[in-house]
N, C-alpha and C positions, 0 to 999 in steps of 0.2 A: 254469482250475482245474488242468489237467495241469502247466502251467508252475509253478504254486504248489506242487504236490505234489513236483515234482522239485527245485526250487531254494529253497523256503522263502520266497519273496517273490512278490508278485503281479506280473503282467505290467504294466509301466509303473506308473501310479498307480491301478490298479483296486482300490478298496476293497471292492467288492461281492464279490470272490472270497474275501477274508478273512472277511467277514460270513457268507457262505454256508458256509464251512468250519466256523465256530463253530456255526452252526445244525445242520449235518449231525451233528457230534459230539454235540451236546446231544440230538438227536432219535433217533439210531441208534447205540447203544453197540456193537452187533454188526455194524456196517458193514464191508464187505470192505476198505475203505481206511482203517479206523480207525487203524492204526499209522502209516500214511503221513501222515494228517491231523495226528496228534499231533506227529510229527516236524516237519512244515511249520510248524505254529503255534508250536512251541517255537523253531524257527530264526527265524521272523519276529519273535517277541517279543524274542528275544535281540538281533537286529539293531536293532530300533527302540529298545529301552531302553538297551542297552549301547554299541553301536557308533556310533549316530547321535546319542546323547544326548537323544533325545526324552523330555521329561517326561511328556507326555500324547499319546495318539493315540486315535482313536475306539474301537478294539477292545481297548484295554489292560485294562480292568476285566473284560470278559467272558472274554478269554483267560486272564488271571490266575486267575479263579475256576474256570474249566473245567479247567485243568491243575494247579490247587492250588498255584500259586506264592505265596510269601509276599509281603507288600508290600516293595518295595525298601528302605524305611527299616528294615525288620526283618531284613534279610538277615544282618547280623552276629550278632545275638542268636539268630536262627533256626538257624544252623548249629551253634552250641554246641560243647561238648566241646573237645578239644585240637586239633581241625582248624582252627578259626578261619574267617575269611572267605575263600572261594574260589568265585567265581561259576561256575567250570567244573563244580562239583558239581551245580548246579541246572540248567544248560542243556545239558550234554553228556549224551547218552543211550546206553544199552546196549540192543540189540535181540538177543534170543536165543530160539531155539526151546526147547520143553520137552524135557527129557531128563535123563540121568544123566551128570554131569561130575565130574572131580576139581576140587579147589579151584584147583590150578594152571592147569587148562584154562580155568576161568571167569575167573581173573585175567588170563590172556593174551588172551582174547577181548575183555574189557572194555578192556584197554590198547590193543589194535589199533583198536577202534572209537572210543575217546575221545581218544587221544593222551596220556592221563594214566597214568603208570606206576603200576600196582598190584602190590604184592608181599606176601609173608608173612614173618614171622620164622621162623627155622629150627626153633624150638620148636613150631611149629604144623605138623601134618602136611598135606602138599599132595596126598597120595595118596588120602585118604578120598573116597568118592563122595558126591555131593550130588544129590538129586532136585530139579532146578530146574524151576519151573513155566513158565518162558518168559514172553515179553511185552516191552513197551517200558517201561523205567524210566529215570528220571534217574540219573546216576552216584551221587548221594547215596543214593537209594533202593536201588540195587543194593548199595552198600557196606553199608548198614544190614542188608539181607537176609543178607549173608555173615557179619556179626559175630554171634558167639554170646555167651552169658553167660561173662564172664571174658576177653573179647577186646575190642579197640578199635582204631581207626585213628589213626595219628600221621603227621605230615608226614615225608617221607623224600626229601630233595632237592626235585625239582619234582613228585613223586608222593606216594603214601601207602603205608604198610606196616601190615599187620594184625599186631598184637602181643598177647601175653598181658598182661592188666592185673593187677597184683598186688592181692591182697585188702587192703581198708582195715582198719586197726585201729580198734576202737571205743573 
């Protein structure tokens, strides 16, 4: 189990570890290793589905439901908006402690953790403080939390930029 928590894959082909990790998350939401188990299951799922091309594996459905992943067939429509399809948004995660941060600090921390460059348009203040609740989120969930009414994310090179969205005329 410790190997699985550290590397996101079971030791050799031990499927019992993955099953047990799913069971622990289902049974104990306040578990001390909750964040680590989420990370390990997310990494395992990504490796199985995306990198090894496995269509089905025994834990696929239970992990998908537990971590609220959409069906792979629905990925494109599920991301929606101007972002389009980018699997990094679903599988890379941001882990932050609770606290008060500037927008720029949050963007820098997420960029360091995920490797996906997040930035803001100059018209959006980066100095305002945000009370961040902390936790483990997919990059997509994190970006959603940071966007406010009147703002949205657009592709910017290999990353994303938070911009002001002009009001639509009726």
